C-alpha positions as semicolon CSV with decimal commas, in nm:
position;residue;x (nm);y (nm);z (nm)
1;M;-11,709;-0,716;-10,234
2;N;-11,518;-0,463;-10,347
3;Q;-11,304;-0,168;-10,144
4;S;-11,547;0,092;-10,207
5;I;-11,809;-0,038;-10,032
6;R;-11,576;-0,163;-9,728
7;E;-11,406;0,190;-9,665
8;E;-11,803;0,332;-9,688
9;G;-11,888;0,121;-9,405
10;K;-11,569;0,103;-9,180
11;T;-11,680;0,344;-8,923
12;M;-12,055;0,168;-8,857
13;A;-11,842;-0,095;-8,916
14;I;-11,615;-0,034;-8,628
15;I;-11,988;0,108;-8,427
16;S;-12,124;-0,165;-8,454
17;Y;-11,906;-0,342;-8,188
18;I;-11,925;-0,064;-7,904
19;T;-12,162;-0,189;-7,644
20;V;-12,548;-0,240;-7,770
21;I;-12,563;0,131;-7,842
22;G;-12,330;0,099;-8,108
23;L;-12,500;-0,253;-8,265
24;I;-12,824;-0,030;-8,266
25;I;-12,683;0,281;-8,408
26;A;-12,493;0,115;-8,673
27;Y;-12,828;-0,116;-8,779
28;F;-13,083;0,277;-8,795
29;V;-12,777;0,378;-8,989
30;N;-12,751;0,084;-9,234
31;R;-13,088;0,048;-9,262
32;D;-13,173;0,291;-9,603
33;K;-12,725;0,203;-9,748
34;N;-12,740;-0,188;-9,704
35;N;-12,384;-0,176;-9,708
36;E;-12,311;-0,563;-9,670
37;F;-11,942;-0,491;-9,544
38;I;-12,132;-0,274;-9,229
39;N;-12,398;-0,590;-9,293
40;F;-12,175;-0,839;-9,164
41;H;-12,011;-0,682;-8,901
42;I;-12,376;-0,623;-8,715
43;K;-12,454;-0,938;-8,748
44;Q;-12,088;-1,097;-8,621
45;S;-12,174;-0,816;-8,324
46;F;-12,476;-0,927;-8,238
47;R;-12,369;-1,322;-8,214
48;I;-12,127;-1,143;-7,966
49;I;-12,381;-0,960;-7,706
50;I;-12,593;-1,292;-7,728
51;L;-12,267;-1,472;-7,622
52;A;-12,240;-1,201;-7,357
53;V;-12,604;-1,252;-7,180
54;I;-12,524;-1,591;-7,215
55;I;-12,169;-1,626;-7,054
56;T;-12,314;-1,346;-6,809
57;V;-12,612;-1,570;-6,688
58;I;-12,414;-1,921;-6,692
59;A;-12,145;-1,669;-6,475
60;N;-12,399;-1,611;-6,231
61;I;-12,537;-1,918;-6,154
62;L;-12,212;-2,095;-6,119
63;V;-12,063;-1,757;-5,891
64;M;-12,404;-1,832;-5,644
65;I;-12,358;-2,210;-5,647
66;T;-12,031;-2,285;-5,562
67;R;-11,924;-1,913;-5,453
68;L;-11,610;-1,913;-5,637
69;Q;-11,619;-1,557;-5,769
70;F;-11,308;-1,615;-6,012
71;L;-11,576;-1,722;-6,235
72;S;-11,732;-1,389;-6,306
73;N;-11,411;-1,323;-6,502
74;L;-11,568;-1,542;-6,801
75;N;-11,782;-1,212;-6,891
76;V;-11,437;-1,084;-7,051
77;I;-11,448;-1,323;-7,318
78;P;-11,718;-1,063;-7,507
79;F;-11,485;-0,791;-7,460
80;I;-11,204;-0,948;-7,646
81;L;-11,383;-1,065;-7,922
82;M;-11,553;-0,735;-7,969
83;G;-11,168;-0,592;-7,952
84;I;-11,173;-0,823;-8,240
85;G;-11,432;-0,763;-8,445
86;A;-11,386;-0,343;-8,425
87;I;-10,990;-0,469;-8,551
88;N;-11,126;-0,605;-8,823
89;A;-11,373;-0,371;-8,942
90;N;-11,111;-0,119;-8,897
91;Q;-10,854;-0,292;-9,155
92;L;-11,148;-0,368;-9,331
93;K;-11,168;-0,768;-9,297
94;V;-11,465;-0,965;-9,375
95;E;-11,307;-1,250;-9,177
96;K;-11,575;-1,420;-8,902
97;I;-11,551;-1,395;-8,504
98;P;-11,369;-1,692;-8,370
99;F;-11,566;-2,000;-8,206
100;I;-11,924;-1,802;-8,263
101;G;-11,850;-1,641;-8,650
102;D;-12,049;-1,914;-8,807
103;L;-12,328;-1,983;-8,569
104;G;-12,702;-1,862;-8,699
């Protein structure tokens, strides 16, 4: 993947990490362009969204069972991973997100 492809897709790659709405926008904007840099970051962002849903469900169940409210703080993990992904996209890097980048 050459530098011009990365620079062309930088903005949409960053947007893909801004919640589900950003992911959807990046997906539809890139459908015609088929920029592989954007595709990479869309896939990474999608993994983070799936992780966020899983963590939310598990944390809520654990809070209901144990009544330990601090377990709801697990929801911060996907936001940290989104930040890492956005920083990678801004720096034009094609690096997988820690822990979940290889899944799927």
